[in-house]
C-alpha positions in Angstrom: 0.0 0.0 0.0 2.9 2.4 0.8 4.3 1.7 -2.6 1.1 2.5 -4.4 0.8 5.8 -2.5 4.4 6.7 -3.3 4.0 5.8 -7.0 0.8 7.8 -7.3 2.4 10.8 -5.8 5.5 10.7 -8.0 5.7 13.4 -10.6 8.6 11.7 -12.3 9.5 12.7 -15.8 11.7 11.0 -18.3 13.7 13.6 -20.1 15.4 12.5 -23.2 19.2 12.9 -22.8 20.9 14.9 -25.6 24.2 13.4 -26.5 27.1 15.8 -26.3 27.7 17.0 -29.9 31.3 17.8 -29.0 32.2 14.3 -27.6 35.7 13.5 -28.8 36.6 17.2 -29.5 39.5 18.8 -27.7 38.7 21.6 -25.3 40.9 24.6 -25.8 41.5 26.4 -22.5 41.5 30.2 -23.0 42.2 32.9 -20.6 41.2 36.3 -21.8 41.6 35.7 -25.5 40.4 33.3 -28.2 42.3 30.6 -30.0 40.3 31.3 -33.2 40.6 33.7 -36.0 38.7 37.0 -35.8 36.0 35.7 -38.2 34.9 33.0 -35.7 35.0 35.5 -32.8 33.0 38.0 -34.8 30.5 35.3 -35.8 29.8 34.0 -32.3 29.7 37.5 -30.9 27.1 38.4 -33.5 25.2 35.1 -32.6 25.2 36.1 -28.9 23.9 39.6 -29.7 21.1 38.1 -31.9 19.8 36.1 -28.9 16.7 37.4 -27.1 17.9 40.1 -24.5 17.0 37.9 -21.5 19.4 35.2 -22.8 22.2 37.5 -24.2 22.6 39.4 -21.0 23.4 36.1 -19.2 26.4 35.2 -21.4 29.7 35.9 -19.6 33.3 35.3 -20.7 33.3 32.0 -18.8 30.1 31.0 -20.6 32.1 30.6 -23.9 34.1 27.5 -24.5 36.2 26.7 -27.5 36.9 23.3 -29.1 38.7 21.7 -32.0 38.5 18.3 -33.6 41.2 16.3 -35.3 40.1 17.4 -38.8 40.7 21.1 -38.1 37.1 22.1 -37.5 36.3 24.5 -34.7 33.4 24.8 -32.3 32.1 27.2 -29.7 29.8 26.2 -26.8 27.9 28.9 -25.2 26.3 27.9 -21.8 23.4 30.0 -20.7 21.6 29.6 -17.3 18.0 30.6 -18.0 15.0 30.1 -15.6 16.4 27.1 -13.9 17.7 25.4 -17.1 21.2 25.2 -18.5 21.0 25.9 -22.2 23.9 25.0 -24.5 24.4 26.6 -27.9 27.0 24.8 -30.0 28.3 26.6 -33.1 30.4 24.4 -35.4 32.7 25.9 -38.0 34.5 24.2 -41.0 38.2 24.4 -41.7 37.6 27.8 -43.4 36.0 29.2 -40.2 32.5 29.3 -41.8 29.7 28.3 -39.5 28.1 25.1 -40.7 25.8 24.1 -37.8 24.1 25.4 -34.7 22.8 23.0 -32.1 20.8 24.2 -29.1 19.8 21.9 -26.3 19.1 21.7 -22.6 21.8 20.2 -20.4 19.8 19.9 -17.2 18.5 22.2 -14.5 19.7 24.1 -11.5 18.2 25.9 -8.6 18.5 29.6 -8.3 
């Protein structure tokens, strides 16, 4: 009987896990400057500025992470804490530093 009461009161949810699109990529630690050419920096800066104001204002220097794969492609992950949810925006660039893909997904929640 206790089990049935506990199960009836459970508001459990099964959230589909989004696989990390940068699994296998090398994280590039940066302190104060980017590893990437100005074209990439300008592009992701414009991307951030194009976000809704309530998201864009939450992006800080530590929110931007840079990656590189073994083929010479680059990626930028922008992590935004918004209303209790961690949102990740992944911008992927080809070898010519042209953005070829944008992936946005939730990576869990937090308490504020």
